[in-house]
N, CA, C and O atoms as a DFTB+ gen file, in Angstrom:
652 C
 N C O
     1  1    -242.789      13.250     107.730
     2  2    -244.106      13.016     108.633
     3  2    -244.807      11.926     107.635
     4  3    -245.714      12.287     106.885
     5  1    -244.328      10.536     107.664
     6  2    -244.834       9.735     106.938
     7  2    -245.121       8.692     107.812
     8  3    -244.204       8.331     108.550
     9  1    -246.265       8.095     107.893
    10  2    -246.832       6.995     108.792
    11  2    -246.469       5.757     107.935
    12  3    -245.480       5.067     108.183
    13  1    -247.289       5.523     106.953
    14  2    -247.198       4.213     106.158
    15  2    -246.760       4.759     104.742
    16  3    -247.479       5.586     104.182
    17  1    -245.606       4.317     104.157
    18  2    -244.992       4.680     103.027
    19  2    -245.932       4.719     101.872
    20  3    -245.981       5.684     101.109
    21  1    -246.738       3.572     101.744
    22  2    -247.230       3.297     100.628
    23  2    -248.811       3.702     100.715
    24  3    -249.602       3.256      99.884
    25  1    -249.182       4.484     101.660
    26  2    -250.463       5.232     101.745
    27  2    -250.252       6.745     101.566
    28  3    -249.877       7.401     102.538
    29  1    -250.475       7.351     100.350
    30  2    -250.446       8.701     100.159
    31  2    -250.855       9.477     101.192
    32  3    -250.013      10.278     101.598
    33  1    -252.139       9.463     101.848
    34  2    -253.000      10.103     102.883
    35  2    -251.779      10.258     104.030
    36  3    -251.819      11.305     104.676
    37  1    -250.941       9.526     104.272
    38  2    -250.273       9.498     105.443
    39  2    -248.807      10.110     105.392
    40  3    -247.971      10.073     106.295
    41  1    -248.667      10.769     103.942
    42  2    -247.453      11.280     103.819
    43  2    -247.674      12.806     103.707
    44  3    -248.251      13.300     102.739
    45  1    -247.160      13.575     104.805
    46  2    -247.612      14.909     104.903
    47  2    -246.184      15.682     105.128
    48  3    -245.830      16.109     106.227
    49  1    -245.395      15.802     103.888
    50  2    -244.050      16.417     104.238
    51  2    -243.658      17.334     103.049
    52  3    -242.609      17.974     103.122
    53  1    -244.490      17.427     101.912
    54  2    -244.141      18.148     100.845
    55  2    -245.199      19.158     100.403
    56  3    -246.251      18.682      99.975
    57  1    -245.077      20.383     100.443
    58  2    -246.170      21.355     100.032
    59  2    -245.769      21.654      98.603
    60  3    -244.658      21.381      98.147
    61  1    -246.758      22.238      97.921
    62  2    -246.868      22.641      96.681
    63  2    -246.176      24.169      96.668
    64  3    -246.322      24.938      97.618
    65  1    -245.523      24.458      95.652
    66  2    -244.961      25.719      95.610
    67  2    -243.394      25.754      95.867
    68  3    -242.957      24.670      96.254
    69  1    -242.539      26.676      95.746
    70  2    -241.222      26.773      95.916
    71  2    -241.008      27.603      97.115
    72  3    -240.029      27.340      97.814
    73  1    -241.762      28.533      97.436
    74  2    -241.450      29.373      98.811
    75  2    -242.461      29.299      99.620
    76  3    -243.466      29.938      99.306
    77  1    -242.468      28.532     100.828
    78  2    -243.744      28.398     101.625
    79  2    -243.156      28.690     103.170
    80  3    -243.096      27.742     103.953
    81  1    -242.813      29.757     103.501
    82  2    -242.150      29.873     104.821
    83  2    -243.168      29.948     105.814
    84  3    -242.865      29.801     106.997
    85  1    -244.509      30.192     105.412
    86  2    -245.598      30.152     106.416
    87  2    -246.146      28.736     106.812
    88  3    -247.099      28.584     107.577
    89  1    -245.479      27.757     106.240
    90  2    -246.114      26.283     106.572
    91  2    -245.459      25.963     107.869
    92  3    -244.250      26.112     108.047
    93  1    -246.274      25.524     108.761
    94  2    -245.874      25.111     110.117
    95  2    -246.000      23.640     110.395
    96  3    -247.109      23.114     110.483
    97  1    -244.797      22.919     110.545
    98  2    -244.736      21.664     110.517
    99  2    -245.401      20.874     111.705
   100  3    -245.806      19.713     111.766
   101  1    -245.375      21.950     112.678
   102  2    -246.078      21.501     114.051
   103  2    -247.367      20.730     113.856
   104  3    -247.533      19.571     114.236
   105  1    -248.368      21.563     113.158
   106  2    -249.708      21.243     112.923
   107  2    -249.850      19.656     112.188
   108  3    -250.824      18.909     112.278
   109  1    -248.730      19.436     111.538
   110  2    -248.757      17.999     110.765
   111  2    -248.378      16.949     111.879
   112  3    -248.701      15.774     111.703
   113  1    -247.802      17.274     112.852
   114  2    -247.456      16.176     113.988
   115  2    -248.493      15.201     114.442
   116  3    -249.411      15.528     115.195
   117  1    -248.337      14.074     113.997
   118  2    -249.527      13.193     114.619
   119  2    -249.155      12.657     116.007
   120  3    -248.198      11.883     116.032
   121  1    -249.646      12.894     116.945
   122  2    -249.343      12.266     118.196
   123  2    -250.068      10.858     118.309
   124  3    -249.890      10.267     119.375
   125  1    -250.752      10.328     117.486
   126  2    -251.168       9.165     117.510
   127  2    -250.566       8.040     116.784
   128  3    -251.002       6.892     116.874
   129  1    -249.458       8.414     115.988
   130  2    -248.594       7.633     115.066
   131  2    -248.085       6.297     115.947
   132  3    -247.668       6.368     117.103
   133  1    -248.190       5.226     115.263
   134  2    -247.707       4.006     115.922
   135  2    -246.284       4.176     116.015
   136  3    -245.713       3.634     116.962
   137  1    -245.604       4.858     115.162
   138  2    -244.061       4.803     115.249
   139  2    -243.539       5.538     116.735
   140  3    -242.480       5.215     117.275
   141  1    -244.386       6.482     117.236
   142  2    -243.823       7.126     118.480
   143  2    -243.601       6.103     119.720
   144  3    -242.629       6.180     120.471
   145  1    -244.579       5.185     119.829
   146  2    -244.340       4.171     120.899
   147  2    -243.129       3.582     120.696
   148  3    -242.429       3.302     121.669
   149  1    -242.725       3.321     119.443
   150  2    -241.396       2.547     119.218
   151  2    -240.248       3.478     119.660
   152  3    -239.370       3.095     120.433
   153  1    -240.295       4.652     119.162
   154  2    -239.227       5.671     119.420
   155  2    -239.213       5.777     120.927
   156  3    -238.093       5.664     121.427
   157  1    -240.155       5.958     121.701
   158  2    -240.238       6.360     123.095
   159  2    -239.443       5.233     123.776
   160  3    -238.412       5.403     124.427
   161  1    -240.114       3.951     123.520
   162  2    -239.541       2.746     124.101
   163  2    -237.974       2.530     123.864
   164  3    -237.286       1.767     124.543
   165  1    -237.557       3.234     122.907
   166  2    -236.028       3.084     122.603
   167  2    -235.254       4.197     123.143
   168  3    -234.044       4.243     122.921
   169  1    -235.846       5.113     123.844
   170  2    -235.252       6.213     124.795
   171  2    -235.326       7.497     124.065
   172  3    -234.772       8.471     124.574
   173  1    -236.002       7.631     122.824
   174  2    -236.077       9.027     122.245
   175  2    -237.164       9.796     122.869
   176  3    -238.301       9.326     122.841
   177  1    -236.943      10.877     123.403
   178  2    -237.926      11.710     124.018
   179  2    -238.299      12.914     123.364
   180  3    -239.376      13.426     123.668
   181  1    -237.494      13.496     122.423
   182  2    -237.749      14.789     121.591
   183  2    -237.556      14.386     120.157
   184  3    -236.807      13.468     119.823
   185  1    -238.248      15.099     119.344
   186  2    -238.168      15.022     117.879
   187  2    -238.291      16.446     117.196
   188  3    -239.208      17.214     117.490
   189  1    -237.367      16.733     116.320
   190  2    -237.362      17.971     115.633
   191  2    -238.227      17.640     114.273
   192  3    -237.736      16.797     113.522
   193  1    -239.270      18.144     113.962
   194  2    -240.141      18.149     112.939
   195  2    -239.850      18.890     112.152
   196  3    -239.910      20.057     112.537
   197  1    -239.434      18.687     110.809
   198  2    -239.062      19.410     109.815
   199  2    -239.650      19.417     108.484
   200  3    -239.658      18.349     107.871
   201  1    -240.195      20.564     107.889
   202  2    -240.801      20.424     106.618
   203  2    -239.953      20.233     105.562
   204  3    -238.735      20.335     105.709
   205  1    -240.564      19.915     104.306
   206  2    -239.981      19.385     103.163
   207  2    -240.429      19.999     101.971
   208  3    -241.511      20.586     101.931
   209  1    -239.606      19.898     100.912
   210  2    -240.246      20.494      99.658
   211  2    -239.844      21.925      99.467
   212  3    -239.644      22.673     100.424
   213  1    -239.709      22.357      97.990
   214  2    -239.471      23.676      97.841
   215  2    -238.235      24.336      98.079
   216  3    -237.386      23.675      98.678
   217  1    -237.913      25.647      97.694
   218  2    -236.828      26.243      98.398
   219  2    -236.700      26.541      99.634
   220  3    -235.701      26.268     100.299
   221  1    -237.796      27.183     100.090
   222  2    -238.215      27.713     101.553
   223  2    -239.295      26.775     101.970
   224  3    -240.365      26.889     101.372
   225  1    -239.195      25.893     102.870
   226  2    -240.126      24.622     102.914
   227  2    -240.998      24.967     104.299
   228  3    -241.894      24.202     104.656
   229  1    -240.674      26.160     105.041
   230  2    -241.381      26.186     106.210
   231  2    -240.578      26.451     107.475
   232  3    -239.382      26.740     107.489
   233  1    -241.546      26.292     108.770
   234  2    -240.870      26.372     109.886
   235  2    -240.829      25.118     110.685
   236  3    -241.829      24.402     110.629
   237  1    -239.864      24.756     111.392
   238  2    -239.793      23.584     112.004
   239  2    -239.958      23.759     113.761
   240  3    -239.747      24.848     114.297
   241  1    -240.270      22.806     114.371
   242  2    -240.531      22.765     115.741
   243  2    -239.983      21.532     116.405
   244  3    -239.923      20.465     115.793
   245  1    -239.581      21.665     117.656
   246  2    -239.310      20.533     118.637
   247  2    -240.393      20.073     119.370
   248  3    -241.005      20.877     120.073
   249  1    -240.811      18.626     119.308
   250  2    -241.732      18.146     119.998
   251  2    -241.346      17.077     121.020
   252  3    -240.456      16.249     120.823
   253  1    -242.122      17.165     122.179
   254  2    -241.938      15.914     123.046
   255  2    -242.627      14.968     122.555
   256  3    -243.628      15.280     121.910
   257  1    -242.301      13.622     122.714
   258  2    -243.133      12.379     122.142
   259  2    -244.037      11.748     123.066
   260  3    -244.614      10.698     122.780
   261  1    -244.196      12.400     124.260
   262  2    -245.074      11.831     125.187
   263  2    -246.372      12.997     125.557
   264  3    -246.484      13.627     126.608
   265  1    -247.251      13.053     124.397
   266  2    -248.245      14.081     124.650
   267  2    -249.469      13.551     123.782
   268  3    -249.394      12.685     122.912
   269  1    -250.629      14.248     124.191
   270  2    -251.981      14.095     123.724
   271  2    -252.249      14.536     122.276
   272  3    -252.838      13.855     121.436
   273  1    -251.781      15.662     122.109
   274  2    -252.033      16.385     120.802
   275  2    -250.769      17.173     120.641
   276  3    -249.931      17.262     121.538
   277  1    -250.648      17.811     119.321
   278  2    -249.857      18.555     118.805
   279  2    -249.476      19.869     119.425
   280  3    -248.343      20.323     119.265
   281  1    -250.527      20.581     120.229
   282  2    -250.359      21.560     121.170
   283  2    -249.511      21.172     122.495
   284  3    -248.549      21.825     122.900
   285  1    -249.975      20.123     123.041
   286  2    -249.216      19.517     124.077
   287  2    -247.893      19.010     123.995
   288  3    -247.082      18.976     124.920
   289  1    -247.733      18.640     122.891
   290  2    -246.239      17.984     122.386
   291  2    -245.082      19.154     122.097
   292  3    -243.872      18.949     122.195
   293  1    -245.723      20.470     121.707
   294  2    -244.898      21.514     121.348
   295  2    -243.735      21.742     122.635
   296  3    -244.065      21.827     123.818
   297  1    -242.568      21.807     122.220
   298  2    -241.360      22.065     123.129
   299  2    -240.755      23.554     122.763
   300  3    -240.649      24.488     123.559
   301  1    -240.448      23.555     121.612
   302  2    -240.205      24.795     120.969
   303  2    -240.567      24.831     119.793
   304  3    -240.198      23.996     118.968
   305  1    -241.396      25.866     119.516
   306  2    -242.289      25.813     118.331
   307  2    -241.772      27.029     117.339
   308  3    -241.237      28.034     117.807
   309  1    -242.004      26.821     115.784
   310  2    -241.475      27.634     114.838
   311  2    -239.991      28.349     115.036
   312  3    -239.711      29.535     114.861
   313  1    -239.263      27.434     115.387
   314  2    -237.880      28.058     115.781
   315  2    -236.850      28.255     114.637
   316  3    -235.796      28.884     114.729
   317  1    -237.319      27.629     113.570
   318  2    -236.197      27.803     112.436
   319  2    -237.123      27.794     111.072
   320  3    -238.149      27.123     110.959
   321  1    -236.592      28.637     110.083
   322  2    -237.033      28.593     108.854
   323  2    -235.982      27.704     107.993
   324  3    -234.772      27.812     108.196
   325  1    -236.519      26.812     107.012
   326  2    -235.758      25.925     106.413
   327  2    -235.618      26.369     104.891
   328  3    -236.601      26.699     104.228
   329  1    -234.354      26.352     104.402
   330  2    -234.008      26.578     103.067
   331  2    -233.266      25.302     102.663
   332  3    -232.439      24.658     103.307
   333  1    -233.806      25.078     101.336
   334  2    -233.131      23.810     100.685
   335  2    -232.402      24.214      99.570
   336  3    -232.990      24.597      98.559
   337  1    -230.929      24.163      99.653
   338  2    -230.234      24.677      98.520
   339  2    -230.205      23.644      97.290
   340  3    -229.989      22.433      97.320
   341  1    -230.472      24.439      96.259
   342  2    -230.716      23.522      94.982
   343  2    -229.279      23.078      94.641
   344  3    -228.334      23.809      94.940
   345  1    -229.111      22.012      94.082
   346  2    -227.924      21.292      93.602
   347  2    -227.561      22.020      92.391
   348  3    -228.311      22.129      91.421
   349  1    -226.355      22.529      92.478
   350  2    -225.525      23.294      91.309
   351  2    -224.613      22.507      90.593
   352  3    -223.425      22.792      90.444
   353  1    -225.268      21.357      90.080
   354  2    -224.465      20.158      89.426
   355  2    -225.513      19.522      88.483
   356  3    -226.717      19.403      88.711
   357  1    -224.848      19.145      87.406
   358  2    -225.754      18.579      86.251
   359  2    -225.728      16.999      86.603
   360  3    -224.687      16.370      86.412
   361  1    -226.688      16.471      87.031
   362  2    -226.711      14.939      87.427
   363  2    -227.739      14.366      86.396
   364  3    -228.752      14.955      86.021
   365  1    -227.317      13.113      85.990
   366  2    -228.539      12.083      85.280
   367  2    -229.520      12.083      85.937
   368  3    -229.445      11.977      87.161
   369  1    -230.730      12.207      85.270
   370  2    -232.177      11.729      85.875
   371  2    -232.629      10.495      85.407
   372  3    -232.802      10.217      84.221
   373  1    -232.873       9.544      86.645
   374  2    -233.121       8.197      86.327
   375  2    -234.614       8.012      86.652
   376  3    -235.007       8.319      87.778
   377  1    -235.503       7.509      85.697
   378  2    -236.795       7.288      86.000
   379  2    -237.755       8.300      86.638
   380  3    -237.361       8.989      87.580
   381  1    -239.021       8.415      86.149
   382  2    -239.701       9.372      86.643
   383  2    -239.590      10.845      86.212
   384  3    -240.394      11.702      86.579
   385  1    -238.646      11.056      85.489
   386  2    -238.470      12.621      85.225
   387  2    -239.587      13.108      84.526
   388  3    -240.390      12.260      84.136
   389  1    -239.850      14.494      84.240
   390  2    -241.002      14.853      83.652
   391  2    -240.539      15.613      82.355
   392  3    -241.325      16.377      81.796
   393  1    -239.250      15.406      81.866
   394  2    -238.891      15.781      80.571
   395  2    -239.517      14.854      79.290
   396  3    -239.814      13.660      79.276
   397  1    -239.591      15.796      78.312
   398  2    -240.037      15.379      77.074
   399  2    -238.684      14.596      76.453
   400  3    -237.531      14.799      76.834
   401  1    -239.053      13.761      75.523
   402  2    -237.910      12.926      75.082
   403  2    -237.105      13.882      74.168
   404  3    -237.535      14.455      73.167
   405  1    -235.755      13.956      74.736
   406  2    -234.644      14.693      73.931
   407  2    -234.616      16.025      74.542
   408  3    -233.832      16.848      74.067
   409  1    -235.266      16.308      75.401
   410  2    -235.354      17.657      75.955
   411  2    -234.094      17.918      77.009
   412  3    -233.894      17.146      77.947
   413  1    -233.420      18.867      76.805
   414  2    -232.249      19.073      77.738
   415  2    -232.619      19.929      78.952
   416  3    -233.423      20.843      78.771
   417  1    -232.190      19.755      79.979
   418  2    -232.502      20.534      81.416
   419  2    -231.153      21.033      81.848
   420  3    -230.288      20.159      81.794
   421  1    -230.758      22.179      82.251
   422  2    -229.628      22.636      82.605
   423  2    -229.939      22.959      84.166
   424  3    -230.539      23.959      84.561
   425  1    -229.429      21.945      84.957
   426  2    -229.668      22.013      86.440
   427  2    -229.214      23.118      86.998
   428  3    -229.846      23.683      87.890
   429  1    -227.863      23.635      86.458
   430  2    -227.367      24.599      87.031
   431  2    -228.058      25.958      86.959
   432  3    -228.271      26.778      87.852
   433  1    -228.304      25.974      85.865
   434  2    -229.257      27.259      85.340
   435  2    -230.572      27.268      86.204
   436  3    -230.911      28.355      86.674
   437  1    -231.239      26.312      86.422
   438  2    -232.391      26.228      87.227
   439  2    -232.104      26.502      88.790
   440  3    -232.799      27.219      89.510
   441  1    -230.970      25.807      89.172
   442  2    -230.638      25.986      90.459
   443  2    -230.229      27.632      90.768
   444  3    -230.481      28.179      91.842
   445  1    -229.708      28.149      89.881
   446  2    -229.320      29.666      90.036
   447  2    -230.624      30.495      90.011
   448  3    -230.785      31.407      90.823
   449  1    -231.528      30.193      89.111
   450  2    -232.703      30.705      89.107
   451  2    -233.602      30.610      90.508
   452  3    -234.280      31.540      90.945
   453  1    -233.482      29.427      91.061
   454  2    -234.042      29.331      92.431
   455  2    -233.420      30.146      93.401
   456  3    -234.108      30.850      94.140
   457  1    -232.047      30.122      93.484
   458  2    -231.268      30.956      94.594
   459  2    -231.656      32.591      94.227
   460  3    -231.717      33.355      95.190
   461  1    -231.859      33.016      93.165
   462  2    -232.192      34.180      92.642
   463  2    -233.754      34.576      93.311
   464  3    -234.075      35.515      94.039
   465  1    -234.464      33.590      92.814
   466  2    -236.002      33.960      93.313
   467  2    -235.977      33.939      94.944
   468  3    -236.797      34.669      95.501
   469  1    -235.098      33.158      95.752
   470  2    -235.348      33.135      97.052
   471  2    -234.597      34.662      97.547
   472  3    -235.193      35.459      98.271
   473  1    -233.486      34.850      97.128
   474  2    -232.914      36.221      97.195
   475  2    -233.864      37.441      97.176
   476  3    -234.032      38.246      98.092
   477  1    -234.516      37.425      95.826
   478  2    -235.700      38.382      95.626
   479  2    -236.997      38.254      96.849
   480  3    -237.561      39.277      97.236
   481  1    -237.277      37.240      97.245
   482  2    -238.136      36.915      98.013
   483  2    -237.704      37.694      99.497
   484  3    -238.455      38.480     100.074
   485  1    -236.533      37.360      99.913
   486  2    -235.911      37.842     101.129
   487  2    -235.616      39.413     101.133
   488  3    -235.535      40.064     102.174
   489  1    -235.467      39.938      99.877
   490  2    -235.327      41.444      99.537
   491  2    -236.787      42.095     100.018
   492  3    -236.889      42.970     100.878
   493  1    -237.777      41.554      99.366
   494  2    -238.982      42.106      99.474
   495  2    -239.649      41.662     101.034
   496  3    -240.598      42.288     101.507
   497  1    -239.098      40.661     101.644
   498  2    -239.624      40.392     102.969
   499  2    -238.930      41.270     103.964
   500  3    -239.501      41.337     105.052
   501  1    -237.778      41.989     103.826
   502  2    -236.979      42.666     104.736
   503  2    -237.647      44.052     104.254
   504  3    -237.719      44.865     105.175
   505  1    -238.137      44.493     103.053
   506  2    -238.733      45.584     103.048
   507  2    -240.146      45.759     103.700
   508  3    -240.571      46.809     104.180
   509  1    -240.887      44.408     103.632
   510  2    -242.244      44.182     104.450
   511  2    -242.062      44.442     105.802
   512  3    -242.850      45.151     106.428
   513  1    -240.932      43.845     106.378
   514  2    -240.678      43.890     107.734
   515  2    -240.473      45.222     108.508
   516  3    -240.729      45.491     109.681
   517  1    -239.923      46.000     107.488
   518  2    -239.493      47.436     107.905
   519  2    -240.597      48.246     107.950
   520  3    -240.522      49.287     108.601
   521  1    -241.743      47.919     107.300
   522  2    -242.895      48.752     107.451
   523  2    -243.721      48.375     108.637
   524  3    -243.990      47.176     108.698
   525  1    -244.173      49.118     109.571
   526  2    -244.579      48.977     110.590
   527  2    -246.147      48.679     110.700
   528  3    -246.632      48.110     111.678
   529  1    -246.886      49.113     109.612
   530  2    -248.491      48.811     109.405
   531  2    -248.685      48.388     108.202
   532  3    -249.422      49.032     107.455
   533  1    -248.042      47.187     107.765
   534  2    -248.174      46.681     106.336
   535  2    -249.706      46.385     105.926
   536  3    -250.357      45.650     106.669
   537  1    -250.217      46.849     104.942
   538  2    -251.586      46.517     104.306
   539  2    -251.574      46.000     102.969
   540  3    -251.058      46.778     102.166
   541  1    -251.904      45.140     102.588
   542  2    -252.555      43.844     103.393
   543  2    -251.314      42.953     104.038
   544  3    -250.131      42.974     103.699
   545  1    -251.887      42.245     104.968
   546  2    -251.037      41.395     105.643
   547  2    -250.559      40.001     104.876
   548  3    -251.309      39.050     104.659
   549  1    -249.275      40.070     104.542
   550  2    -248.811      38.861     103.641
   551  2    -248.190      37.789     104.660
   552  3    -247.303      38.053     105.472
   553  1    -248.723      36.689     104.509
   554  2    -248.494      35.387     105.467
   555  2    -246.975      34.952     105.391
   556  3    -246.274      34.567     106.327
   557  1    -246.606      35.112     103.975
   558  2    -245.387      34.445     103.777
   559  2    -244.209      35.286     104.343
   560  3    -243.225      34.743     104.846
   561  1    -244.360      36.750     104.233
   562  2    -243.660      37.606     104.541
   563  2    -243.498      37.837     106.205
   564  3    -242.444      38.054     106.803
   565  1    -244.828      37.730     106.765
   566  2    -244.837      37.384     108.065
   567  2    -244.169      36.457     108.980
   568  3    -243.800      36.692     110.131
   569  1    -244.052      35.241     108.230
   570  2    -243.312      34.239     108.551
   571  2    -241.852      34.312     108.934
   572  3    -241.243      33.718     109.824
   573  1    -241.442      35.194     108.033
   574  2    -239.896      35.242     108.247
   575  2    -239.508      36.605     108.935
   576  3    -238.334      36.975     108.955
   577  1    -240.399      37.248     109.426
   578  2    -240.264      38.687     110.127
   579  2    -238.960      38.250     111.114
   580  3    -237.886      38.852     111.114
   581  1    -239.252      37.167     111.890
   582  2    -238.241      36.574     113.081
   583  2    -236.736      36.675     112.532
   584  3    -235.845      37.047     113.294
   585  1    -236.510      36.392     111.413
   586  2    -235.197      36.369     110.712
   587  2    -234.484      37.809     110.868
   588  3    -233.297      37.977     111.149
   589  1    -235.386      38.753     110.644
   590  2    -234.717      40.302     110.504
   591  2    -234.668      40.812     111.971
   592  3    -234.011      41.809     112.270
   593  1    -235.422      40.059     112.924
   594  2    -235.185      40.692     114.504
   595  2    -234.606      39.568     115.203
   596  3    -234.668      39.539     116.432
   597  1    -234.002      38.560     114.498
   598  2    -232.826      37.538     115.201
   599  2    -233.750      36.716     116.322
   600  3    -233.170      36.112     117.225
   601  1    -235.010      36.713     116.247
   602  2    -235.720      35.640     116.982
   603  2    -235.988      34.241     116.476
   604  3    -236.488      33.329     117.133
   605  1    -235.594      34.197     115.243
   606  2    -235.764      32.828     114.461
   607  2    -234.249      32.239     113.786
   608  3    -233.278      32.980     113.635
   609  1    -234.254      31.164     113.517
   610  2    -232.932      30.752     112.934
   611  2    -233.311      30.516     111.457
   612  3    -234.424      30.192     111.043
   613  1    -232.223      30.728     110.753
   614  2    -232.129      30.129     109.339
   615  2    -231.377      28.883     109.389
   616  3    -230.362      28.759     110.075
   617  1    -231.870      27.962     108.667
   618  2    -231.381      26.683     108.652
   619  2    -231.456      26.210     107.115
   620  3    -232.486      26.144     106.445
   621  1    -230.206      25.907     106.715
   622  2    -230.018      25.543     105.361
   623  2    -229.662      24.035     105.209
   624  3    -228.966      23.509     106.076
   625  1    -230.088      23.356     104.198
   626  2    -229.952      22.050     103.807
   627  2    -229.385      22.007     102.435
   628  3    -230.059      22.165     101.417
   629  1    -227.905      21.748     102.473
   630  2    -227.381      21.403     101.225
   631  2    -226.794      19.977     100.890
   632  3    -226.207      19.418     101.816
   633  1    -226.864      19.431      99.887
   634  2    -226.456      18.166      99.344
   635  2    -225.090      18.232      99.082
   636  3    -224.758      19.124      98.301
   637  1    -224.114      17.437      99.583
   638  2    -222.687      17.426      99.355
   639  2    -222.475      16.163      98.687
   640  3    -222.718      15.057      99.169
   641  1    -221.942      16.443      97.394
   642  2    -221.575      15.189      96.701
   643  2    -220.071      14.628      96.602
   644  3    -219.257      15.311      95.980
   645  1    -219.746      13.660      97.067
   646  2    -218.366      13.248      97.013
   647  2    -218.160      12.531      95.764
   648  3    -219.134      12.055      95.179
   649  1    -216.859      12.399      95.254
   650  2    -216.296      11.838      94.144
   651  2    -215.957      10.361      94.502
   652  3    -215.434       9.627      93.663
């Protein structure tokens, strides 16, 4: 969801935090985008709006590109929870890294920790979903209830590196 790459205010694709299943990409869809006219004139009628960032980045929706607002554009809402599989490989980091001089980062260890945190989240969410009257209501757990009732799809993005 980027209108103009050099203008930060038009970039709405990354949320803060690692686990954000309650983020709905549909509400960030801008029907007034100049890009939509170009897509429609080239025959693209539907788009899959997918959130980004973190391990669990939120829910995606399918929209039609001929609409006045995001409510009218909604074709299939909140149909999938997106999981971004961490890379379990040590790769060199070029430019812009947050490491201190000489500090070593074990990407495999960090990736395995992210996977374990996600597994822990889903164990807690499953226990929450089994409770018929949870109090207080947890929006993150509520967002993934559909995975346990099979009304939502779990979508995983994994980066495959070729030699």
